[in-house]
C-alpha positions in Angstrom: 27.6 2.3 43.6 26.1 3.1 47.0 24.9 6.6 47.9 27.8 8.7 49.4 27.1 11.6 51.8 29.5 13.8 50.0 28.3 13.0 46.5 26.8 16.2 44.8 25.1 14.1 42.2 23.3 11.8 44.6 22.4 14.8 46.9 20.6 16.7 44.3 19.0 13.9 42.1 15.5 12.4 42.5 15.3 9.3 44.9 13.9 7.3 41.9 17.0 8.1 39.9 19.3 6.6 42.3 19.1 3.1 40.6 20.2 4.7 37.3 23.1 6.4 39.1 24.1 3.1 40.6 24.0 1.5 37.2 25.9 4.1 35.2 28.4 5.7 37.8 31.8 4.3 38.5 34.1 4.9 41.5 37.6 6.1 40.6 40.5 6.6 42.9 43.6 8.6 42.5 46.8 8.7 44.5 48.5 11.9 45.6 50.1 13.6 42.5 48.1 11.6 40.0 46.7 13.5 37.0 42.9 13.2 36.8 42.8 14.9 33.3 45.0 17.4 31.4 44.2 20.6 29.6 43.2 20.0 26.1 42.1 16.3 26.7 38.8 15.2 25.2 35.9 15.4 27.5 35.2 11.9 28.9 32.9 12.8 31.9 32.5 14.6 35.2 33.7 13.7 38.6 31.8 14.2 41.9 34.5 14.3 44.7 33.7 12.0 47.7 37.0 12.4 49.4 40.3 14.2 49.1 41.3 17.5 47.3 42.3 18.3 43.9 44.1 21.3 42.3 42.7 22.8 39.2 45.5 24.4 37.1 46.2 25.9 33.7 49.3 26.7 31.6 49.9 30.4 30.8 52.6 32.5 29.2 55.2 31.5 26.6 57.2 29.5 29.3 54.1 27.3 30.1 53.9 28.4 33.6 51.4 26.8 35.9 48.7 28.8 37.5 46.3 27.1 40.0 42.9 28.4 39.6 41.2 26.8 42.6 41.2 23.7 44.8 38.3 21.2 44.7 37.2 19.3 47.9 34.6 16.6 48.8 31.2 17.4 48.0 32.2 19.4 45.0 32.1 18.8 41.1 35.1 18.5 38.8 35.4 18.4 35.0 32.0 19.9 34.2 33.5 22.8 32.2 34.3 20.1 29.6 30.5 20.1 28.7 31.2 23.0 26.4 30.7 22.9 22.5 34.5 22.2 22.2 34.2 19.1 24.3 37.6 19.3 26.0 38.7 20.0 29.3 39.9 23.6 29.5 41.9 23.0 32.6 44.1 20.4 34.2 43.2 18.5 37.5 45.8 16.9 39.8 45.1 15.1 43.1 46.9 16.8 46.1 45.6 14.1 48.4 44.3 10.6 47.9 40.9 11.2 46.0 37.9 9.1 45.6 35.2 10.3 43.1 32.1 9.1 41.4 32.5 9.5 37.6 29.8 9.6 34.9 29.9 9.9 31.2 28.8 12.9 29.3 25.9 11.2 27.9 24.5 10.0 31.3 25.3 13.5 32.7 23.1 15.1 29.9 20.2 12.6 30.5 20.5 13.1 34.4 20.3 17.0 33.9 17.3 16.7 31.8 15.5 14.3 34.2 16.6 16.1 37.5 15.6 19.7 37.5 17.0 20.4 41.0 20.4 19.1 39.9 20.3 21.2 36.8 19.4 24.3 38.8 22.2 23.5 41.2 24.7 23.2 38.4 23.6 26.6 37.1 24.3 28.0 40.5 27.7 26.3 40.5 28.6 27.8 37.2 27.4 31.4 38.4 29.4 30.9 41.7 32.5 29.8 39.8 32.3 32.7 37.4 32.1 35.2 40.2 34.9 33.7 42.1 37.1 33.6 38.9 36.4 37.4 38.4 37.1 38.1 41.9 40.4 36.1 41.5 41.3 38.1 38.4 40.6 41.4 40.1 42.9 40.3 43.1 45.7 39.5 40.6 45.4 43.0 38.9 44.9 45.0 41.9 46.8 43.4 44.7 50.5 43.5 45.1 52.4 40.3 45.6 52.4 40.3 49.5 48.6 40.7 49.2 48.2 37.8 46.9 50.5 35.5 49.0 48.6 36.5 52.3 45.3 35.8 50.7 46.4 32.5 49.2 47.7 31.5 52.7 44.4 32.3 54.2 42.5 30.5 51.7 44.6 27.4 52.1 44.1 27.7 55.8 40.3 27.6 55.4 40.5 24.8 52.9 43.1 22.5 54.6 43.1 23.6 58.1 46.1 23.9 60.6 47.5 21.6 63.2 47.6 22.5 67.1 51.1 24.0 66.3 49.7 26.3 63.6 51.2 24.3 60.7 49.4 24.6 57.5 48.0 21.3 56.5 47.8 19.8 53.1 51.4 19.3 52.6 51.6 21.6 49.4 54.8 22.4 47.9 56.1 25.9 47.9 55.7 25.9 44.1 52.1 25.0 44.3 51.5 27.9 46.8 53.5 30.3 44.6 51.3 29.2 41.5 48.2 29.7 43.6 49.3 33.2 44.5 50.4 34.0 40.9 53.8 34.7 41.6 57.2 32.9 41.4 58.8 30.4 43.7 61.7 32.9 44.3 59.4 35.7 45.1 57.3 33.5 47.6 60.5 32.3 49.3 61.7 36.0 49.7 58.3 37.1 51.2 58.1 34.2 53.5 61.6 34.8 54.8 60.7 38.4 55.3 57.6 37.5 57.2 59.6 34.9 59.3 61.9 37.6 60.5 58.9 39.6 61.4 57.4 36.7 63.4 54.3 36.5 61.1 55.0 32.9 59.7 57.7 30.2 60.5 58.9 27.9 57.7 60.6 24.4 58.0 61.2 22.7 54.7 57.9 22.6 52.9 55.9 23.4 56.2 54.5 26.8 56.9 53.4 27.8 60.4 50.9 30.6 60.9 50.5 31.3 64.6 48.1 34.0 64.3 46.3 34.4 60.9 45.1 37.9 61.8 48.7 39.2 61.2 48.3 38.5 57.5 45.0 40.5 57.2 46.8 44.0 56.8 48.5 42.8 53.7 45.1 42.1 52.0 43.1 45.1 53.2 
């Protein structure tokens, strides 16, 4: 495997460790909608995303509803939470675009962390950042009303996926995915989007959402 500019593993490993990475790492590709791993699966290794985006999600409630925790993009790490003593993936990961990733086994990842101190430090930072973001996400769920959660989710998706010249949110996510990310139901999302469409804040056409002026969503968050 050759060095990739978006590879977190290669970026933070010692130059002399690159040959070991080339020998042990494998490139894996996933089509849109493909499951990369599922919640409860045995931990098989870590993924370092080169291209594409992945949704990280979890089942909750008696009805097994899906909650999207976050989206992972190029240059980021996936599956590392399986390194716990339980040795299982605590969440599921599904490609929302075509994804290419560098995959390494748990054994090689442990050895790599012991040898590469900068990588180990960056992983500690990553865990700390993720914990802070998860805590903020939970505070938002508890303290924001549904319109605030939907507005915040749309702005987050805009930052991650971008918009085209007409203001259409890119990423081609389903309304159900957006509802799951905002911790609400499809029906509630549909109702709020229709209300905002009547007010000229957004426009919808099928699964497409147009946001002509993102600033109009900010009052729902503040």
